[in-house]
C-alpha positions as CSV (number, residue, x, y, z in Angstrom):
1,M,-0.1,0.0,-0.1
2,L,1.4,3.5,-0.7
3,S,1.9,5.6,2.0
4,G,-0.7,8.8,2.3
5,M,-2.7,7.4,-0.7
6,A,-6.8,7.6,0.2
7,N,-8.6,5.9,-1.8
8,R,-12.1,5.6,-1.6
9,W,-15.1,3.5,-3.8
10,M,-17.4,6.5,-5.1
11,G,-19.4,4.5,-7.3
12,I,-20.6,2.4,-9.9
13,T,-21.1,3.3,-13.6
14,I,-23.7,1.1,-15.5
15,D,-24.0,1.1,-19.6
16,C,-27.5,1.2,-20.8
17,A,-29.8,2.5,-23.5
18,N,-32.0,4.7,-21.4
19,P,-30.0,6.1,-18.9
20,T,-33.1,8.7,-17.6
21,R,-35.3,5.7,-16.9
22,L,-32.9,3.3,-15.4
23,A,-31.7,6.2,-12.8
24,S,-35.6,6.6,-11.9
25,F,-36.1,2.7,-11.5
26,W,-32.7,2.7,-9.2
27,S,-33.9,6.1,-7.5
28,A,-37.1,4.3,-6.4
29,I,-35.7,1.0,-5.4
30,L,-33.0,2.5,-3.3
31,S,-34.9,5.6,-2.1
32,I,-32.0,7.8,-3.0
33,P,-32.6,10.9,-5.2
34,A,-31.6,11.4,-8.8
35,T,-29.4,14.1,-9.5
36,A,-28.2,16.4,-12.3
37,E,-24.8,16.0,-12.0
38,H,-24.2,15.5,-15.7
39,G,-26.8,19.0,-16.5
40,D,-29.0,18.3,-19.3
41,D,-26.7,15.9,-21.4
42,P,-29.4,13.1,-22.5
43,G,-26.3,10.4,-22.1
44,W,-26.0,10.4,-18.6
45,A,-27.9,10.1,-15.5
46,T,-27.0,9.7,-11.8
47,V,-28.7,8.5,-8.6
48,G,-26.8,10.1,-5.8
49,S,-24.1,12.4,-5.3
50,R,-20.2,12.3,-5.6
51,V,-20.4,14.3,-2.3
52,D,-22.8,12.0,-0.5
53,D,-21.4,9.7,1.9
54,R,-22.4,6.3,0.0
55,P,-21.8,5.3,-3.4
56,R,-23.7,6.9,-6.4
57,L,-24.9,5.0,-9.6
58,T,-24.0,6.5,-12.7
59,F,-25.8,5.5,-16.0
60,Q,-24.1,6.1,-19.3
61,R,-25.7,5.6,-22.6
62,V,-24.0,3.3,-24.7
63,D,-24.8,2.0,-28.6
64,E,-24.5,-1.5,-27.8
65,P,-27.0,-3.9,-26.4
66,K,-26.6,-5.9,-23.4
67,I,-25.5,-9.5,-24.5
68,G,-25.0,-12.1,-21.8
69,K,-24.8,-12.0,-18.2
70,V,-23.5,-9.5,-16.6
71,R,-20.1,-10.1,-14.0
72,I,-20.8,-7.8,-11.4
73,H,-24.0,-7.1,-9.7
74,L,-26.0,-5.3,-7.1
75,D,-27.3,-6.9,-3.7
76,I,-30.1,-5.0,-2.3
77,E,-31.1,-5.9,1.3
78,V,-35.0,-5.7,1.7
79,D,-37.1,-6.2,5.0
80,D,-39.9,-8.3,2.7
81,I,-38.9,-10.6,-0.2
82,E,-42.1,-10.8,-1.7
83,A,-42.8,-6.9,-1.2
84,G,-39.5,-6.0,-2.8
85,R,-40.3,-8.2,-5.7
86,R,-43.5,-6.7,-6.1
87,Q,-41.8,-3.0,-6.1
88,V,-39.2,-4.1,-8.4
89,E,-41.9,-5.5,-11.0
90,D,-44.3,-2.1,-10.3
91,L,-41.5,0.0,-11.6
92,G,-40.6,-2.1,-15.0
93,G,-38.2,-4.6,-13.8
94,R,-38.7,-8.3,-13.5
95,W,-38.0,-11.3,-11.3
96,S,-35.7,-14.0,-13.1
97,G,-37.4,-17.1,-11.8
98,E,-34.5,-17.9,-9.9
99,R,-34.8,-18.2,-6.3
100,H,-32.3,-19.4,-3.4
101,D,-33.1,-20.1,0.1
102,Y,-30.1,-20.4,2.0
103,D,-29.6,-20.6,6.0
104,E,-28.5,-17.0,6.1
105,G,-31.6,-16.1,4.2
106,I,-33.3,-15.8,0.8
107,V,-31.8,-14.3,-2.5
108,M,-33.8,-13.9,-5.7
109,V,-32.3,-12.5,-9.0
110,M,-34.0,-9.8,-10.5
111,R,-33.8,-8.1,-13.6
112,D,-33.8,-4.1,-13.7
113,P,-35.9,-2.6,-17.0
114,E,-32.8,-3.1,-19.4
115,E,-32.1,-6.7,-18.1
116,H,-29.0,-5.9,-15.6
117,E,-29.2,-8.9,-13.3
118,F,-29.2,-8.0,-9.2
119,C,-30.3,-9.6,-6.2
120,L,-32.7,-8.9,-3.2
121,V,-31.5,-10.3,-0.4
122,K,-33.7,-11.0,2.9
123,Y,-31.5,-11.9,5.8
124,S,-32.4,-14.5,8.4
125,R,-31.8,-12.4,11.5
């Protein structure tokens, strides 16, 4: 480790076709406001802020369609797995049909409106 170097995780950027739509979806799921950090540029949208105390999500318009499974995904902890599933579906996402019941809790693999995979997690306490 380099002395005096302060690295911090500040966010994740997700390639997509419609940044505004995905920012609205994720803003509602995470209860974090979308921000105008990129001004009026329709190629970008952000949930959260780089000056916030938690990482932000930035959505970048790209021409290439999503192909195949994403190699990194978000895990979203929920209090009620079925209520979380309904919220995702009401906002335009969907359940993949994949559910895992582990000793530590339940995981449901979901997809956002552009088919990016993420997981809803309900931990057993």
